[in-house]
C-alpha positions in Angstrom: -1.4 37.6 135.2 -2.5 37.7 131.6 -2.5 34.7 129.3 -1.0 35.6 126.0 -3.2 33.1 124.2 -5.9 30.7 125.3 -7.3 27.9 123.0 -10.3 25.7 123.6 -11.0 23.5 120.5 -11.2 25.9 117.5 -11.7 29.0 119.8 -8.6 31.1 120.3 -8.5 34.2 122.4 -5.5 36.5 123.2 -4.7 38.6 126.2 -7.0 36.9 128.7 -6.7 38.0 132.4 -6.1 34.9 134.6 -5.6 34.0 138.3 -3.7 31.0 139.6 -5.1 29.5 142.8 -2.6 28.5 145.5 -4.8 25.4 146.4 -6.3 22.9 144.0 -10.0 23.3 143.7 -10.9 20.0 141.9 -12.7 21.7 139.0 -11.7 23.8 136.0 -13.1 27.3 135.9 -13.7 29.8 133.1 -14.2 33.3 134.5 -16.2 36.2 133.2 -13.1 37.8 131.6 -13.2 34.8 129.2 -16.9 34.2 128.9 -17.7 37.9 128.2 -15.8 37.7 125.0 -18.1 35.0 123.6 -21.3 35.4 121.7 -23.0 33.4 124.4 -22.8 30.3 126.6 -25.1 27.9 128.3 -25.0 24.9 130.7 -27.2 22.0 129.7 -27.1 18.6 131.5 -23.7 19.4 133.2 -22.1 20.4 129.8 -21.1 24.0 129.0 -21.9 25.0 125.4 -19.7 27.9 124.1 -20.9 30.1 121.2 -18.5 32.4 119.3 
């Protein structure tokens, strides 16, 4: 499936490939199809920092 639009805060991306899991996994995931469109990202102290 492809998400027509995905918004996180002020960041907005279009046409993002996505997968819907049949079973709940207990956490939210951002895949490489999303992260590769960013200028960069890092995880510090359990917090993900997105740069665009």
